[in-house]
N, C-alpha and C positions, 0 to 999 in steps of 0.2 A: 177478851178486850174490855167487855162491859164491866167486869169486876177488877180489872187490872191485876190478875193473879200473878203475873210475872213480877210486878213490883213487890207484892207481899212475899214471894219466895225469896227475893234478894234481901228484903228487910229481915226476914226470919233468920237468914244466915248470920246477920250482924248482931242479933239480940234475941230476946225471948218474946214469943208471941202468945198473948192471952186472949181468950174469946169469952164474951159475955153476951148471950143471945145473938143479936145481929151487929155486934161491935167487936172489932179486932184491934188490939193494941200491941204495938211493937216497942219493946223496951230495950234500951242499950245502956249497959252498966247501971241498971236500976232506974233509969230515967226514961219516961215516956217520950218517944221521938215521933212516932207515927200512930195515928188513930184512924181506923176505917169504919164508918157507920153505914150499914146497908139498910135502906128504907124501901125496899122493893124496887120501884122504877128509878130510884135515885140513890147514888152512893157518894158519900162525902169522905175525902181523904184529907186529914189535917196533919200538916207538917210544920211544927212550931206554930207561928202566928198565921201561916198561910193555909188556905183551904182550897182544895180542888174539888169541884162538883162534877159528877158524872151522871147523866140522865139518859134513860132509854127514850128515844124519840119515836116517831111514827115509823112503821114497818121496820126496816133494818138500819136505822140511823142511831147514832150515839152522839150526845152533846157533852162537851167538856168545857168547864169554865175555870179560869185562873185570873183573879182580879177582875178587870173590866174587859178581858179578852175571852172570846169563846171560839171553839172549834167544833164543827159539825161534820161527822164522818158518816157517809151514806154508802151502803153497798147495794148495787143494782146490777142489772143485766149487762151493762157496759163497763163494769168495773167499780172501783171505789172512788168516790168523790170527797174532797175535803174542802170545806168553806170556813172562812174566818169572819168574825164580826166584832165590833166594839159595842159595849153595852152603855146605853144612856141610863139616867137615874131610874126610870120606870122599869126597864128590863132588868137592871141590877136588883131592884126591889123584888121582882117576881122570882128571880133566881134564888136569892138569899133570904128573903123575908124581912130585910131591914135596909135602911137607906145607906148609901156608901159613906165612908168617912170623909170629913172635910179635909181637903188638901190645899193648903195655901202655897203661895209662891214667894220664895226667898233664895233657896239654894240655886245659885246661878253664877254666870260670868257676865259682868257688866262693863261696858266701855262708854265713857262720856267725855264731853268737852267742858273744861273749866273756864270760869270767868269770875269777875268780882263785881259787886254792886258799886255804885259811885264811890270813888276813893276820896277820903278827906285828908288832904296833905297839910292840914293846919300845923304850923310850926316848922315846916320844911321849906327851904329855899328852892329845892328841886321838886318839881311837881309831877313828873311822869315816870318815875323809876319803877312803879308797879304795873305799868302797861304791859299787856300780855299779847303774845302771838297766839291767837285763839286756836289756829289749826294744829298747833303742836303742844297745847296745854291740855293734857289728857288725864282722865281718871280711869283707873282699873279697879274693879271690885271683885273679890273672890269670896263669895258667900258659901260657907261650908256646911253649916248646921242649921236646921230648921225645926221648929216645933209649932204645930197648928192646933188650935182649940176651937171646936165647933160651938156656935152660939144658938143652934137650932137642933131640935130633936129629930125632925123628919127630913126636911129638904136638904139641910147641911150645905147651904150656899152662902152663908154668912159666918165669918169666924175671925179670930185673932191669930196673928202670926208673929212669932219672935224667932230669934236665932243668934248666930254669931258669924261675923265676916271680917275680912281684911280690906282696907281701903288705902289705895296708893294714888297720890296726886302729883302731877308735874305741872309747875307754873313756869312756862317758857317766857322769859322776858323779851319784849319787843325791842327794847333799847339796850345800849351797851352798859348795863348796870348789873352789879351783884349786891348782896346785902352783907352787912357786918353788924355784929352785936357789940356796941361800944358803951360801956358803963351803964348797962341796963336799958339801952335804947337802940332801936334799929336805925341804922344810917345807910344811905346808898353810897356805893363805891363805883365811880365811873372807870370802865375798862378802856384804856386808850390804845391798846395794842391793835393795829389794823388787821392782824391775823385772827381775831376773835371769831369763832364759828358758832358757839353756843353758850348761853348763860341761863340758868334756871334754878328754881327752888323746888325741892321735893319733900313731901311729907308722907308719913304712914300712920294709920289709925286702926285700932281694933274697934269694930262697930257692933252694936246691938240694936235691933229694930223693935218697935211695937206698932203693928199695922192692923187696921181693920180692913178686911178683904171681903168683897161682894162678888159672887159669881152670878152672871146673868143666866137665863135658861140654858141648860146643858147643851142644847142643840147648837147654840151660837158660839160656844167656846170662849166667850168674852168675859173678862173680869177686870175689876178695878180695885186698887187698894190705896189707902192713905194713912198717914200716921207720922211718927217721929223716929229718928235714928240718933242714938247717942254714940259718942266716940271717945276713946282714950288714946292719946298720942303715943306712938311707939318710937318715933324718931323723925329727924328732919336734917336736911343738908342742902347746901348750894353746890352747883357744879359748873365748872368752866371748861370749855374746850377751845384751846388756842393752838393753831397750827398742828392739829391732830393730837396734841397732848391734853389729857384730862386731869383736872384737879378737883377734889371735893373738900368741903369744909363741913364736918359734922358738928352741929351746934343747935342749941335750943331755939335761938333766934326770937325769943320772947313770944313764940306761938302758943296760943292757949292750949294747955294740956288736956282740957276737956272741951267737948263741943256738943251742941245739940242742933238738930235740923228737922225740918218738915219735908215730907216727900209725898209724891203722888205717882202712881204707876197704873198704866192702862195696857192690858195685854190681850192677845189672842193665842190660845193654847200656851205654848212655852215661850213665845216671843212677846216682848213688851217694850214700851217706851217709858222713861221715867224722868222726873225732875226732882232735884233736892236743893233746898235753900237752907243754908246754915245760919240760924239767927244768933249764934254765938260769935262775937267779933273774932276775926282771924288772929290778931295780935292781942296780947294782954292790954288792958285798959291803960292808955297813955304811953305805951311803949313803942308804938308804931302807927302808921296811918290807919284811920278808922275805916273798915270795909268788911263786908260779909261775902264769903264765897258761895257760888251756886253752880250747879252742874245739870246739863241735859244730856241724856244718853239712851242707849238701848241695852237690853238684857236678853239672854237666852238660857 
């Protein structure tokens, strides 16, 4: 068990095993897949970019580390005991000889509530067609890819985070209006049908963040990040639901194709609260009411 011989035997069946002093390499189709380095009381097994550390502990115990997880196996008079532990930065440093990599937060599922800043209806006779039903004006973010860059050599608790995500927003109108693009301008359309059940505007954006993230002492698991999020519009449409029948109007609606916003995120482990304020006007300049959208939500 100490040298995980069974693992080596199975690996040898798949490829060639070469030995140099206390190092064993397993090659598959000419490519090094597994490297085992025996340093006496410590054995390192490298599989791609992952390293499993195996150490001989006191008496009849063996310690195994993978990432920030450890497993201690102890054989005694009353049988074998297995204990698990999570490594903080200090323990990780003792195990590996170097500080852990900086891991920022972006890849997540986020759910928020949309609203607008004060809406300027200058030039419009109707003044309330952009009023929202806040409880049903929701944002959903699916952040798929993340890249983190450490700004410190040792502690690794400050870094930059970027990535790629998809942003979907529903703006559920509180009053019986929908929108229409008429000769390059947004105009409200009053729905007089008494069977109207729903009217809303939906948008979709591709998003790219640039965030500065700070981790508080590892024991607290707290972190905060702040920065900007840019977006490119993928599409937009209005939707009406009248007496159970749904109709959509896919249109540009003079919504800005590009947007930029500032964001702040405060988290504990993988759960966090966030707020995003888009300083780019919602509509193109002079094409619709002047207003800026912002969102408050949670992420996991």
